[in-house]
C-alpha positions as CSV (number, residue, x, y, z in Angstrom):
1,M,86.0,83.7,97.3
2,F,86.6,84.1,93.6
3,K,88.0,81.2,91.6
4,R,91.4,81.8,90.0
5,N,91.2,82.2,86.2
6,V,94.2,84.2,85.4
7,G,97.6,82.5,85.3
8,G,101.1,82.5,84.0
9,I,102.1,85.0,81.3
10,D,98.6,86.6,81.5
11,R,99.2,87.6,85.1
12,I,102.7,89.0,84.3
13,V,101.4,91.0,81.4
14,R,98.5,92.4,83.5
15,I,100.9,93.5,86.3
16,V,103.4,95.1,83.9
17,V,100.7,96.9,81.9
18,G,99.0,98.1,85.1
19,L,102.2,99.4,86.6
20,G,103.2,101.0,83.3
21,L,99.9,102.9,83.1
22,I,100.1,104.1,86.7
23,L,103.7,105.1,86.2
24,G,102.5,107.0,83.0
25,Y,100.3,109.2,85.3
26,F,103.3,110.2,87.4
27,L,105.4,110.9,84.3
28,N,102.6,113.0,82.7
29,P,100.3,114.3,85.4
30,E,99.3,117.5,83.5
31,G,98.1,115.7,80.4
32,A,94.6,116.3,79.2
33,Y,93.4,112.8,79.9
34,S,96.0,111.8,82.5
35,W,93.3,110.4,84.8
36,L,92.9,107.5,82.3
37,Y,96.3,106.2,83.4
38,W,94.6,105.2,86.7
39,L,92.7,102.6,84.7
40,G,95.9,100.6,85.2
41,V,94.7,99.7,88.6
42,I,92.3,97.2,87.0
43,P,94.8,95.0,85.2
44,L,97.2,95.4,88.2
45,A,94.5,94.2,90.7
46,T,93.4,91.3,88.4
47,G,97.0,90.3,87.9
48,L,97.8,90.3,91.6
49,L,94.6,88.6,92.7
50,G,94.6,86.1,89.9
51,T,91.0,86.5,89.1
52,C,89.1,88.4,86.4
53,G,85.4,89.1,86.4
54,L,85.2,89.5,82.7
55,Y,87.0,86.1,82.2
56,T,84.4,84.6,84.5
57,L,81.5,86.0,82.4
58,L,83.1,84.8,79.1
59,G,84.1,81.4,80.5
60,I,87.9,82.0,79.9
61,N,90.5,80.4,82.1
62,T,94.2,80.9,81.6
63,C,95.2,79.3,84.9
64,K,96.6,75.8,84.5
65,R,94.6,74.4,87.5
């Protein structure tokens, strides 16, 4: 299993940004690059799971544990 490395405010921001991007798709589905809104799945997933692969590679840990 992955070690938690995303915590606190970082998780909240990721979840809010992810949901905001996905919501943006539903508000503007006919836009030229509307498919880019689906990239919001990445911050949403990392926020919900509490782990980020990029943080692991860079040695960053915002989780208090």
